[in-house]
PDB file of N, CA, C and O in Angstrom, chain B, residues numbered from 101:
ATOM      1  N   GLY B 101      -7.222  -5.273  12.228  1.00  0.00           N
ATOM      2  CA  GLY B 101      -6.052  -4.047  12.384  1.00  0.00           C
ATOM      3  C   GLY B 101      -5.865  -3.559  11.956  1.00  0.00           C
ATOM      4  O   GLY B 101      -6.633  -3.633  10.997  1.00  0.00           O
ATOM      5  N   ARG B 102      -4.919  -2.493  11.762  1.00  0.00           N
ATOM      6  CA  ARG B 102      -4.043  -1.761  11.717  1.00  0.00           C
ATOM      7  C   ARG B 102      -2.622  -1.718  12.287  1.00  0.00           C
ATOM      8  O   ARG B 102      -2.325  -1.496  13.461  1.00  0.00           O
ATOM      9  N   LEU B 103      -1.494  -2.058  10.898  1.00  0.00           N
ATOM     10  CA  LEU B 103      -0.969  -2.166  11.409  1.00  0.00           C
ATOM     11  C   LEU B 103       0.594  -1.110  10.981  1.00  0.00           C
ATOM     12  O   LEU B 103       0.978  -1.024   9.815  1.00  0.00           O
ATOM     13  N   SER B 104       1.315  -0.403  12.141  1.00  0.00           N
ATOM     14  CA  SER B 104       2.358   0.732  12.302  1.00  0.00           C
ATOM     15  C   SER B 104       3.330   0.294  11.918  1.00  0.00           C
ATOM     16  O   SER B 104       4.247  -0.152  12.609  1.00  0.00           O
ATOM     17  N   MET B 105       3.247   0.383  10.247  1.00  0.00           N
ATOM     18  CA  MET B 105       4.773   0.041   9.569  1.00  0.00           C
ATOM     19  C   MET B 105       5.795   1.595   8.921  1.00  0.00           C
ATOM     20  O   MET B 105       5.472   2.782   8.895  1.00  0.00           O
ATOM     21  N   THR B 106       7.240   0.811   8.416  1.00  0.00           N
ATOM     22  CA  THR B 106       7.879   2.176   8.076  1.00  0.00           C
ATOM     23  C   THR B 106       7.349   1.759   6.513  1.00  0.00           C
ATOM     24  O   THR B 106       6.322   1.084   6.432  1.00  0.00           O
ATOM     25  N   MET B 107       7.852   2.049   5.639  1.00  0.00           N
ATOM     26  CA  MET B 107       8.067   1.697   3.620  1.00  0.00           C
ATOM     27  C   MET B 107       8.259   2.703   3.586  1.00  0.00           C
ATOM     28  O   MET B 107       8.028   3.743   4.204  1.00  0.00           O
ATOM     29  N   LYS B 108       9.182   2.020   2.001  1.00  0.00           N
ATOM     30  CA  LYS B 108       9.419   2.680   1.035  1.00  0.00           C
ATOM     31  C   LYS B 108       9.104   2.845   0.018  1.00  0.00           C
ATOM     32  O   LYS B 108       8.426   1.993  -0.558  1.00  0.00           O
ATOM     33  N   ILE B 109       9.283   3.401  -0.273  1.00  0.00           N
ATOM     34  CA  ILE B 109       8.066   3.547  -1.861  1.00  0.00           C
ATOM     35  C   ILE B 109       8.665   3.377  -3.248  1.00  0.00           C
ATOM     36  O   ILE B 109       9.723   2.748  -3.244  1.00  0.00           O
ATOM     37  N   ARG B 110       8.228   3.799  -4.451  1.00  0.00           N
ATOM     38  CA  ARG B 110       9.140   3.170  -5.810  1.00  0.00           C
ATOM     39  C   ARG B 110      10.285   3.478  -5.074  1.00  0.00           C
ATOM     40  O   ARG B 110       9.923   3.410  -3.899  1.00  0.00           O
ATOM     41  N   HIS B 111      11.601   3.813  -5.119  1.00  0.00           N
ATOM     42  CA  HIS B 111      12.922   3.660  -5.636  1.00  0.00           C
ATOM     43  C   HIS B 111      12.797   4.914  -5.028  1.00  0.00           C
ATOM     44  O   HIS B 111      11.941   5.760  -4.773  1.00  0.00           O
ATOM     45  N   GLY B 112      15.085   4.496  -4.778  1.00  0.00           N
ATOM     46  CA  GLY B 112      15.254   5.359  -3.196  1.00  0.00           C
ATOM     47  C   GLY B 112      15.570   5.267  -1.841  1.00  0.00           C
ATOM     48  O   GLY B 112      15.735   4.155  -1.340  1.00  0.00           O
ATOM     49  N   PRO B 113      15.684   6.369  -1.126  1.00  0.00           N
ATOM     50  CA  PRO B 113      16.239   6.214   0.056  1.00  0.00           C
ATOM     51  C   PRO B 113      15.216   5.711   1.112  1.00  0.00           C
ATOM     52  O   PRO B 113      14.864   4.787   1.845  1.00  0.00           O
ATOM     53  N   THR B 114      14.955   7.173   0.601  1.00  0.00           N
ATOM     54  CA  THR B 114      12.937   7.844   1.687  1.00  0.00           C
ATOM     55  C   THR B 114      12.232   6.867   2.142  1.00  0.00           C
ATOM     56  O   THR B 114      11.410   6.173   1.544  1.00  0.00           O
ATOM     57  N   LEU B 115      12.638   6.821   3.427  1.00  0.00           N
ATOM     58  CA  LEU B 115      11.358   6.060   4.196  1.00  0.00           C
ATOM     59  C   LEU B 115       9.779   6.957   4.534  1.00  0.00           C
ATOM     60  O   LEU B 115       9.699   8.177   4.386  1.00  0.00           O
ATOM     61  N   VAL B 116       8.937   6.331   4.869  1.00  0.00           N
ATOM     62  CA  VAL B 116       7.990   7.149   5.691  1.00  0.00           C
ATOM     63  C   VAL B 116       7.064   6.224   6.434  1.00  0.00           C
ATOM     64  O   VAL B 116       6.873   5.018   6.278  1.00  0.00           O
ATOM     65  N   SER B 117       6.678   6.850   7.051  1.00  0.00           N
ATOM     66  CA  SER B 117       6.157   6.052   7.736  1.00  0.00           C
ATOM     67  C   SER B 117       4.180   6.197   8.294  1.00  0.00           C
ATOM     68  O   SER B 117       3.545   7.234   8.490  1.00  0.00           O
ATOM     69  N   GLY B 118       3.599   4.447   8.429  1.00  0.00           N
ATOM     70  CA  GLY B 118       2.583   4.631   8.354  1.00  0.00           C
ATOM     71  C   GLY B 118       1.144   3.019   8.536  1.00  0.00           C
ATOM     72  O   GLY B 118       1.312   2.215   9.453  1.00  0.00           O
ATOM     73  N   TYR B 119       0.235   2.891   7.810  1.00  0.00           N
ATOM     74  CA  TYR B 119      -0.289   1.548   8.753  1.00  0.00           C
ATOM     75  C   TYR B 119      -0.462   1.283   7.941  1.00  0.00           C
ATOM     76  O   TYR B 119      -0.345   2.181   7.107  1.00  0.00           O
ATOM     77  N   LEU B 120      -0.959  -0.352   7.297  1.00  0.00           N
ATOM     78  CA  LEU B 120      -0.710  -1.304   6.723  1.00  0.00           C
ATOM     79  C   LEU B 120      -1.850  -2.383   7.012  1.00  0.00           C
ATOM     80  O   LEU B 120      -1.530  -3.464   7.507  1.00  0.00           O
ATOM     81  N   GLN B 121      -3.134  -2.103   6.716  1.00  0.00           N
ATOM     82  CA  GLN B 121      -4.310  -2.671   7.356  1.00  0.00           C
ATOM     83  C   GLN B 121      -4.593  -5.010   6.260  1.00  0.00           C
ATOM     84  O   GLN B 121      -5.593  -5.249   5.583  1.00  0.00           O
ATOM     85  N   LEU B 122      -3.743  -5.815   6.435  1.00  0.00           N
ATOM     86  CA  LEU B 122      -4.540  -6.797   5.332  1.00  0.00           C
ATOM     87  C   LEU B 122      -6.368  -6.604   5.694  1.00  0.00           C
ATOM     88  O   LEU B 122      -7.268  -6.204   6.433  1.00  0.00           O
ATOM     89  N   LEU B 123      -5.903  -7.312   4.394  1.00  0.00           N
ATOM     90  CA  LEU B 123      -7.499  -7.937   3.710  1.00  0.00           C
ATOM     91  C   LEU B 123      -7.995  -8.173   2.789  1.00  0.00           C
ATOM     92  O   LEU B 123      -7.839  -7.489   1.778  1.00  0.00           O
ATOM     93  N   GLN B 124      -9.021  -9.588   2.861  1.00  0.00           N
ATOM     94  CA  GLN B 124      -8.860 -10.236   2.605  1.00  0.00           C
ATOM     95  C   GLN B 124     -10.702 -10.293   1.176  1.00  0.00           C
ATOM     96  O   GLN B 124     -11.915 -10.428   1.335  1.00  0.00           O
ATOM     97  N   VAL B 125      -9.537 -10.045  -0.303  1.00  0.00           N
ATOM     98  CA  VAL B 125      -9.939 -10.267  -1.750  1.00  0.00           C
ATOM     99  C   VAL B 125     -10.030 -11.119  -2.491  1.00  0.00           C
ATOM    100  O   VAL B 125      -9.163 -11.956  -2.742  1.00  0.00           O
ATOM    101  N   ASP B 126     -11.963 -10.962  -3.328  1.00  0.00           N
ATOM    102  CA  ASP B 126     -11.800 -12.234  -4.352  1.00  0.00           C
ATOM    103  C   ASP B 126     -11.167 -10.561  -6.592  1.00  0.00           C
ATOM    104  O   ASP B 126     -11.756 -10.059  -7.550  1.00  0.00           O
ATOM    105  N   ASN B 127      -9.484 -10.622  -5.886  1.00  0.00           N
ATOM    106  CA  ASN B 127      -9.137 -10.062  -7.112  1.00  0.00           C
ATOM    107  C   ASN B 127      -9.736 -10.239  -8.317  1.00  0.00           C
ATOM    108  O   ASN B 127     -10.362  -9.283  -8.774  1.00  0.00           O
ATOM    109  N   ASP B 128      -9.674 -11.370  -9.003  1.00  0.00           N
ATOM    110  CA  ASP B 128     -10.628 -11.149 -10.243  1.00  0.00           C
ATOM    111  C   ASP B 128     -11.599 -11.709 -10.549  1.00  0.00           C
ATOM    112  O   ASP B 128     -12.110 -12.306 -11.497  1.00  0.00           O
ATOM    113  N   GLY B 129     -11.856 -11.271  -9.105  1.00  0.00           N
ATOM    114  CA  GLY B 129     -14.339 -11.603  -9.864  1.00  0.00           C
ATOM    115  C   GLY B 129     -14.005 -13.667  -9.680  1.00  0.00           C
ATOM    116  O   GLY B 129     -15.070 -14.248  -9.888  1.00  0.00           O
ATOM    117  N   ASP B 130     -13.212 -14.347  -9.467  1.00  0.00           N
ATOM    118  CA  ASP B 130     -13.748 -15.722 -10.031  1.00  0.00           C
ATOM    119  C   ASP B 130     -14.041 -16.361  -8.639  1.00  0.00           C
ATOM    120  O   ASP B 130     -14.030 -17.589  -8.557  1.00  0.00           O
ATOM    121  N   GLY B 131     -14.371 -15.400  -7.251  1.00  0.00           N
ATOM    122  CA  GLY B 131     -14.776 -16.473  -5.782  1.00  0.00           C
ATOM    123  C   GLY B 131     -13.440 -16.656  -5.610  1.00  0.00           C
ATOM    124  O   GLY B 131     -13.442 -16.216  -4.461  1.00  0.00           O
ATOM    125  N   VAL B 132     -12.552 -16.876  -5.755  1.00  0.00           N
ATOM    126  CA  VAL B 132     -11.114 -17.205  -4.582  1.00  0.00           C
ATOM    127  C   VAL B 132     -10.281 -15.985  -3.790  1.00  0.00           C
ATOM    128  O   VAL B 132      -9.469 -15.140  -4.169  1.00  0.00           O
ATOM    129  N   VAL B 133     -10.773 -16.254  -2.745  1.00  0.00           N
ATOM    130  CA  VAL B 133     -10.106 -15.259  -2.067  1.00  0.00           C
ATOM    131  C   VAL B 133      -8.813 -14.532  -1.516  1.00  0.00           C
ATOM    132  O   VAL B 133      -8.738 -15.079  -0.415  1.00  0.00           O
ATOM    133  N   GLY B 134      -8.044 -13.898  -1.554  1.00  0.00           N
ATOM    134  CA  GLY B 134      -6.208 -13.334  -1.102  1.00  0.00           C
ATOM    135  C   GLY B 134      -6.435 -12.789  -0.937  1.00  0.00           C
ATOM    136  O   GLY B 134      -7.597 -12.389  -0.875  1.00  0.00           O
ATOM    137  N   ASP B 135      -4.735 -11.930  -0.557  1.00  0.00           N
ATOM    138  CA  ASP B 135      -4.184 -11.600  -0.358  1.00  0.00           C
ATOM    139  C   ASP B 135      -4.645  -9.632  -0.250  1.00  0.00           C
ATOM    140  O   ASP B 135      -4.980  -9.016  -1.261  1.00  0.00           O
ATOM    141  N   ALA B 136      -4.627  -9.495   0.037  1.00  0.00           N
ATOM    142  CA  ALA B 136      -4.466  -7.470  -0.083  1.00  0.00           C
ATOM    143  C   ALA B 136      -3.934  -6.805   1.160  1.00  0.00           C
ATOM    144  O   ALA B 136      -3.451  -7.274   2.191  1.00  0.00           O
ATOM    145  N   GLY B 137      -4.211  -5.324   0.674  1.00  0.00           N
ATOM    146  CA  GLY B 137      -3.345  -4.686   1.613  1.00  0.00           C
ATOM    147  C   GLY B 137      -3.899  -3.174   1.277  1.00  0.00           C
ATOM    148  O   GLY B 137      -4.025  -2.816   0.106  1.00  0.00           O
ATOM    149  N   LYS B 138      -4.208  -2.348   2.335  1.00  0.00           N
ATOM    150  CA  LYS B 138      -4.316  -0.856   2.320  1.00  0.00           C
ATOM    151  C   LYS B 138      -3.696  -0.245   3.145  1.00  0.00           C
ATOM    152  O   LYS B 138      -3.836  -0.354   4.363  1.00  0.00           O
ATOM    153  N   VAL B 139      -3.051   0.363   2.654  1.00  0.00           N
ATOM    154  CA  VAL B 139      -1.881   1.572   2.816  1.00  0.00           C
ATOM    155  C   VAL B 139      -2.431   3.120   3.660  1.00  0.00           C
ATOM    156  O   VAL B 139      -3.501   3.471   3.162  1.00  0.00           O
ATOM    157  N   GLU B 140      -2.086   3.829   4.481  1.00  0.00           N
ATOM    158  CA  GLU B 140      -2.531   4.681   4.589  1.00  0.00           C
ATOM    159  C   GLU B 140      -1.778   5.242   5.620  1.00  0.00           C
ATOM    160  O   GLU B 140      -1.796   5.104   6.843  1.00  0.00           O
ATOM    161  N   LEU B 141      -0.610   6.411   4.259  1.00  0.00           N
ATOM    162  CA  LEU B 141       0.783   6.611   5.065  1.00  0.00           C
ATOM    163  C   LEU B 141       0.242   8.350   5.943  1.00  0.00           C
ATOM    164  O   LEU B 141      -0.715   9.116   5.834  1.00  0.00           O
ATOM    165  N   ASP B 142       1.297   8.299   6.635  1.00  0.00           N
ATOM    166  CA  ASP B 142       0.938   9.722   8.058  1.00  0.00           C
ATOM    167  C   ASP B 142       1.141  10.933   6.867  1.00  0.00           C
ATOM    168  O   ASP B 142       0.627  11.871   7.475  1.00  0.00           O
ATOM    169  N   THR B 143       1.558  11.487   5.583  1.00  0.00           N
ATOM    170  CA  THR B 143       1.952  12.666   5.158  1.00  0.00           C
ATOM    171  C   THR B 143       2.253  12.121   3.851  1.00  0.00           C
ATOM    172  O   THR B 143       2.625  10.992   3.530  1.00  0.00           O
ATOM    173  N   LYS B 144       1.998  13.228   3.118  1.00  0.00           N
ATOM    174  CA  LYS B 144       1.191  13.225   1.814  1.00  0.00           C
ATOM    175  C   LYS B 144       2.364  12.331   1.556  1.00  0.00           C
ATOM    176  O   LYS B 144       3.419  12.087   2.143  1.00  0.00           O
ATOM    177  N   ASP B 145       1.663  11.859   0.236  1.00  0.00           N
ATOM    178  CA  ASP B 145       3.326  11.814  -1.474  1.00  0.00           C
ATOM    179  C   ASP B 145       1.691  11.823  -2.177  1.00  0.00           C
ATOM    180  O   ASP B 145       0.601  11.297  -1.952  1.00  0.00           O
ATOM    181  N   GLY B 146       2.332  12.815  -3.202  1.00  0.00           N
ATOM    182  CA  GLY B 146       1.536  13.597  -3.897  1.00  0.00           C
ATOM    183  C   GLY B 146       2.402  12.473  -5.908  1.00  0.00           C
ATOM    184  O   GLY B 146       1.991  12.751  -7.034  1.00  0.00           O
ATOM    185  N   GLY B 147       3.318  11.574  -5.666  1.00  0.00           N
ATOM    186  CA  GLY B 147       3.806  11.007  -6.822  1.00  0.00           C
ATOM    187  C   GLY B 147       3.009   9.582  -7.116  1.00  0.00           C
ATOM    188  O   GLY B 147       2.885   9.142  -8.259  1.00  0.00           O
ATOM    189  N   LEU B 148       2.301   8.687  -5.531  1.00  0.00           N
ATOM    190  CA  LEU B 148       1.335   7.987  -5.968  1.00  0.00           C
ATOM    191  C   LEU B 148       0.279   7.501  -7.047  1.00  0.00           C
ATOM    192  O   LEU B 148      -0.665   8.160  -7.480  1.00  0.00           O
ATOM    193  N   ALA B 149       0.705   5.971  -7.452  1.00  0.00           N
ATOM    194  CA  ALA B 149       0.664   5.863  -9.129  1.00  0.00           C
ATOM    195  C   ALA B 149      -0.124   3.844  -9.220  1.00  0.00           C
ATOM    196  O   ALA B 149       0.014   3.599 -10.418  1.00  0.00           O
ATOM    197  N   PRO B 150      -0.505   3.081  -8.832  1.00  0.00           N
ATOM    198  CA  PRO B 150      -0.895   2.100  -9.477  1.00  0.00           C
ATOM    199  C   PRO B 150       0.804   1.893 -10.219  1.00  0.00           C
ATOM    200  O   PRO B 150       1.551   2.727 -10.731  1.00  0.00           O
ATOM    201  N   GLY B 151       1.001   0.019  -9.934  1.00  0.00           N
ATOM    202  CA  GLY B 151       1.659  -0.464 -10.603  1.00  0.00           C
ATOM    203  C   GLY B 151       3.494  -0.010  -9.216  1.00  0.00           C
ATOM    204  O   GLY B 151       4.470  -0.702  -8.925  1.00  0.00           O
ATOM    205  N   GLN B 152       3.188   1.021  -8.916  1.00  0.00           N
ATOM    206  CA  GLN B 152       4.774   1.118  -8.465  1.00  0.00           C
ATOM    207  C   GLN B 152       4.632   0.033  -6.764  1.00  0.00           C
ATOM    208  O   GLN B 152       3.615  -0.007  -6.072  1.00  0.00           O
ATOM    209  N   PHE B 153       5.923  -0.705  -6.471  1.00  0.00           N
ATOM    210  CA  PHE B 153       5.894  -1.145  -5.625  1.00  0.00           C
ATOM    211  C   PHE B 153       5.935  -1.011  -4.079  1.00  0.00           C
ATOM    212  O   PHE B 153       5.968  -2.217  -3.832  1.00  0.00           O
ATOM    213  N   VAL B 154       5.957  -0.412  -2.853  1.00  0.00           N
ATOM    214  CA  VAL B 154       6.733  -0.875  -2.047  1.00  0.00           C
ATOM    215  C   VAL B 154       6.422  -1.537  -0.796  1.00  0.00           C
ATOM    216  O   VAL B 154       5.342  -1.865  -0.305  1.00  0.00           O
ATOM    217  N   ALA B 155       7.388  -1.633  -0.470  1.00  0.00           N
ATOM    218  CA  ALA B 155       8.316  -2.106   0.695  1.00  0.00           C
ATOM    219  C   ALA B 155       8.168  -2.083   1.686  1.00  0.00           C
ATOM    220  O   ALA B 155       8.710  -1.024   2.006  1.00  0.00           O
ATOM    221  N   PHE B 156       7.405  -2.945   3.407  1.00  0.00           N
ATOM    222  CA  PHE B 156       7.884  -2.956   4.281  1.00  0.00           C
ATOM    223  C   PHE B 156       8.466  -3.842   5.017  1.00  0.00           C
ATOM    224  O   PHE B 156       8.600  -5.062   5.107  1.00  0.00           O
ATOM    225  N   TYR B 157       9.017  -2.121   5.911  1.00  0.00           N
ATOM    226  CA  TYR B 157      10.298  -2.396   6.774  1.00  0.00           C
ATOM    227  C   TYR B 157      10.716  -2.415   8.403  1.00  0.00           C
ATOM    228  O   TYR B 157      10.660  -1.335   8.990  1.00  0.00           O
ATOM    229  N   ASP B 158      11.185  -3.758   9.242  1.00  0.00           N
ATOM    230  CA  ASP B 158      11.351  -3.662  10.705  1.00  0.00           C
ATOM    231  C   ASP B 158      12.606  -2.599  11.244  1.00  0.00           C
ATOM    232  O   ASP B 158      13.371  -2.942  12.145  1.00  0.00           O
ATOM    233  N   GLY B 159      12.676  -1.599  10.732  1.00  0.00           N
ATOM    234  CA  GLY B 159      14.167  -0.917  10.926  1.00  0.00           C
ATOM    235  C   GLY B 159      14.950  -1.539   9.615  1.00  0.00           C
ATOM    236  O   GLY B 159      14.883  -0.826   8.615  1.00  0.00           O
ATOM    237  N   ILE B 160      15.469  -2.412   9.523  1.00  0.00           N
ATOM    238  CA  ILE B 160      17.050  -2.231   8.336  1.00  0.00           C
ATOM    239  C   ILE B 160      16.038  -3.387   7.403  1.00  0.00           C
ATOM    240  O   ILE B 160      15.645  -3.395   6.236  1.00  0.00           O
ATOM    241  N   GLU B 161      15.810  -4.580   8.901  1.00  0.00           N
ATOM    242  CA  GLU B 161      15.534  -5.193   7.594  1.00  0.00           C
ATOM    243  C   GLU B 161      13.006  -4.938   6.962  1.00  0.00           C
ATOM    244  O   GLU B 161      11.933  -4.415   7.262  1.00  0.00           O
ATOM    245  N   CYS B 162      13.886  -6.028   5.812  1.00  0.00           N
ATOM    246  CA  CYS B 162      12.327  -5.669   4.926  1.00  0.00           C
ATOM    247  C   CYS B 162      11.941  -6.811   4.733  1.00  0.00           C
ATOM    248  O   CYS B 162      12.554  -7.764   4.251  1.00  0.00           O
ATOM    249  N   LEU B 163      10.619  -6.717   5.212  1.00  0.00           N
ATOM    250  CA  LEU B 163       9.018  -7.786   6.227  1.00  0.00           C
ATOM    251  C   LEU B 163       8.615  -8.000   4.713  1.00  0.00           C
ATOM    252  O   LEU B 163       7.726  -8.827   4.508  1.00  0.00           O
ATOM    253  N   GLY B 164       9.157  -7.363   3.658  1.00  0.00           N
ATOM    254  CA  GLY B 164       7.796  -8.085   2.907  1.00  0.00           C
ATOM    255  C   GLY B 164       7.570  -6.901   1.526  1.00  0.00           C
ATOM    256  O   GLY B 164       8.194  -5.846   1.638  1.00  0.00           O
ATOM    257  N   SER B 165       6.462  -7.147  -0.064  1.00  0.00           N
ATOM    258  CA  SER B 165       6.414  -5.962  -0.318  1.00  0.00           C
ATOM    259  C   SER B 165       5.262  -6.176  -1.636  1.00  0.00           C
ATOM    260  O   SER B 165       5.013  -7.309  -2.048  1.00  0.00           O
ATOM    261  N   GLY B 166       4.661  -5.044  -2.178  1.00  0.00           N
ATOM    262  CA  GLY B 166       3.749  -6.073  -2.385  1.00  0.00           C
ATOM    263  C   GLY B 166       2.932  -4.513  -3.619  1.00  0.00           C
ATOM    264  O   GLY B 166       3.214  -3.390  -3.201  1.00  0.00           O
ATOM    265  N   ILE B 167       2.162  -4.547  -4.776  1.00  0.00           N
ATOM    266  CA  ILE B 167       2.847  -3.977  -6.065  1.00  0.00           C
ATOM    267  C   ILE B 167       0.711  -2.932  -5.120  1.00  0.00           C
ATOM    268  O   ILE B 167      -0.105  -3.029  -4.203  1.00  0.00           O
ATOM    269  N   ILE B 168       1.120  -2.019  -6.546  1.00  0.00           N
ATOM    270  CA  ILE B 168      -0.357  -0.799  -5.722  1.00  0.00           C
ATOM    271  C   ILE B 168      -0.712  -1.261  -7.372  1.00  0.00           C
ATOM    272  O   ILE B 168      -0.195  -1.054  -8.469  1.00  0.00           O
ATOM    273  N   SER B 169      -1.738  -1.900  -6.922  1.00  0.00           N
ATOM    274  CA  SER B 169      -3.112  -2.381  -8.252  1.00  0.00           C
ATOM    275  C   SER B 169      -3.576  -1.454  -8.350  1.00  0.00           C
ATOM    276  O   SER B 169      -3.375  -0.529  -7.564  1.00  0.00           O
ATOM    277  N   GLU B 170      -4.656  -1.369  -9.744  1.00  0.00           N
ATOM    278  CA  GLU B 170      -5.153  -0.380 -10.317  1.00  0.00           C
ATOM    279  C   GLU B 170      -5.699  -1.137 -10.503  1.00  0.00           C
ATOM    280  O   GLU B 170      -4.946  -1.521 -11.398  1.00  0.00           O
ATOM    281  N   ARG B 171      -6.587  -1.991 -10.502  1.00  0.00           N
ATOM    282  CA  ARG B 171      -8.411  -1.756 -10.185  1.00  0.00           C
ATOM    283  C   ARG B 171      -8.565  -1.749  -8.278  1.00  0.00           C
ATOM    284  O   ARG B 171      -9.700  -1.391  -7.961  1.00  0.00           O
ATOM    285  N   HIS B 172      -7.730  -2.044  -7.146  1.00  0.00           N
ATOM    286  CA  HIS B 172      -7.134  -1.601  -5.462  1.00  0.00           C
ATOM    287  C   HIS B 172      -7.615  -0.489  -5.585  1.00  0.00           C
ATOM    288  O   HIS B 172      -8.313   0.111  -4.768  1.00  0.00           O
ATOM    289  N   TRP B 173      -7.168  -0.051  -6.917  1.00  0.00           N
ATOM    290  CA  TRP B 173      -5.984   1.531  -6.390  1.00  0.00           C
ATOM    291  C   TRP B 173      -7.701   2.044  -6.315  1.00  0.00           C
ATOM    292  O   TRP B 173      -7.972   2.169  -5.121  1.00  0.00           O
ATOM    293  N   ASP B 174      -9.098   2.421  -7.311  1.00  0.00           N
ATOM    294  CA  ASP B 174      -9.998   2.837  -7.700  1.00  0.00           C
ATOM    295  C   ASP B 174     -11.084   2.934  -6.024  1.00  0.00           C
ATOM    296  O   ASP B 174     -11.247   3.894  -5.270  1.00  0.00           O
ATOM    297  N   ILE B 175     -11.681   1.405  -5.942  1.00  0.00           N
ATOM    298  CA  ILE B 175     -11.764   0.572  -4.775  1.00  0.00           C
ATOM    299  C   ILE B 175     -11.891   1.107  -3.444  1.00  0.00           C
ATOM    300  O   ILE B 175     -12.922   1.293  -2.797  1.00  0.00           O
ATOM    301  N   PHE B 176      -9.678   1.515  -2.864  1.00  0.00           N
ATOM    302  CA  PHE B 176      -9.493   2.587  -2.042  1.00  0.00           C
ATOM    303  C   PHE B 176      -9.364   4.124  -2.353  1.00  0.00           C
ATOM    304  O   PHE B 176      -8.629   4.744  -1.584  1.00  0.00           O
ATOM    305  N   CYS B 177      -9.761   4.587  -3.017  1.00  0.00           N
ATOM    306  CA  CYS B 177      -8.851   5.995  -3.370  1.00  0.00           C
ATOM    307  C   CYS B 177     -10.457   6.849  -3.349  1.00  0.00           C
ATOM    308  O   CYS B 177     -11.490   6.224  -3.587  1.00  0.00           O
ATOM    309  N   SER B 178     -10.460   8.388  -3.021  1.00  0.00           N
ATOM    310  CA  SER B 178     -11.643   8.627  -3.191  1.00  0.00           C
ATOM    311  C   SER B 178     -10.074   9.778  -3.208  1.00  0.00           C
ATOM    312  O   SER B 178      -8.907   9.814  -2.816  1.00  0.00           O
ATOM    313  N   GLU B 179     -11.235  10.682  -4.061  1.00  0.00           N
ATOM    314  CA  GLU B 179     -10.070  12.085  -5.194  1.00  0.00           C
ATOM    315  C   GLU B 179      -9.255  12.481  -4.489  1.00  0.00           C
ATOM    316  O   GLU B 179      -8.054  12.668  -4.681  1.00  0.00           O
ATOM    317  N   ASP B 180     -10.035  12.666  -3.410  1.00  0.00           N
ATOM    318  CA  ASP B 180      -9.085  13.428  -2.063  1.00  0.00           C
ATOM    319  C   ASP B 180      -7.698  12.647  -1.356  1.00  0.00           C
ATOM    320  O   ASP B 180      -6.647  13.166  -0.982  1.00  0.00           O
ATOM    321  N   MET B 181      -8.022  11.545  -1.334  1.00  0.00           N
ATOM    322  CA  MET B 181      -7.521  11.052  -0.506  1.00  0.00           C
ATOM    323  C   MET B 181      -6.435  10.193  -1.672  1.00  0.00           C
ATOM    324  O   MET B 181      -5.981   9.194  -1.114  1.00  0.00           O
ATOM    325  N   ARG B 182      -5.907  10.340  -3.163  1.00  0.00           N
ATOM    326  CA  ARG B 182      -5.478   9.262  -3.646  1.00  0.00           C
ATOM    327  C   ARG B 182      -4.063   9.830  -3.326  1.00  0.00           C
ATOM    328  O   ARG B 182      -3.126   9.294  -3.917  1.00  0.00           O
ATOM    329  N   ASP B 183      -3.778  10.903  -2.418  1.00  0.00           N
ATOM    330  CA  ASP B 183      -1.902  10.892  -2.519  1.00  0.00           C
ATOM    331  C   ASP B 183      -1.454  10.303  -1.109  1.00  0.00           C
ATOM    332  O   ASP B 183      -0.446  10.796  -0.603  1.00  0.00           O
ATOM    333  N   ARG B 184      -1.950   9.552  -0.613  1.00  0.00           N
ATOM    334  CA  ARG B 184      -2.238   9.228   1.091  1.00  0.00           C
ATOM    335  C   ARG B 184      -2.163   7.687   1.018  1.00  0.00           C
ATOM    336  O   ARG B 184      -1.201   6.919   1.021  1.00  0.00           O
ATOM    337  N   THR B 185      -3.996   7.419   0.926  1.00  0.00           N
ATOM    338  CA  THR B 185      -3.825   5.801   0.583  1.00  0.00           C
ATOM    339  C   THR B 185      -4.464   5.386  -0.493  1.00  0.00           C
ATOM    340  O   THR B 185      -5.220   5.892  -1.322  1.00  0.00           O
ATOM    341  N   TYR B 186      -3.677   3.664  -0.168  1.00  0.00           N
ATOM    342  CA  TYR B 186      -3.781   2.833  -1.350  1.00  0.00           C
ATOM    343  C   TYR B 186      -4.189   2.282  -1.033  1.00  0.00           C
ATOM    344  O   TYR B 186      -4.533   1.307  -1.700  1.00  0.00           O
TER     345      TYR B 186
END
């Protein structure tokens, strides 16, 4: 299922809300499955791009982070959703 999260994308003080869905994917085609996530933001962010970091928070406690990957960007994003989902 989807987890409601508070997130920080890129650097700076702005926190955004949205959802994290944890996924199991074969990142490099070698048959080994690893962790990945799909994030959907509640508000649009036209500045999202592969290579940027996203940190996940519970209040002021950072739970973890990830990098927006180039490979998964193309898989998970349709042209009209690139500013909301990665």
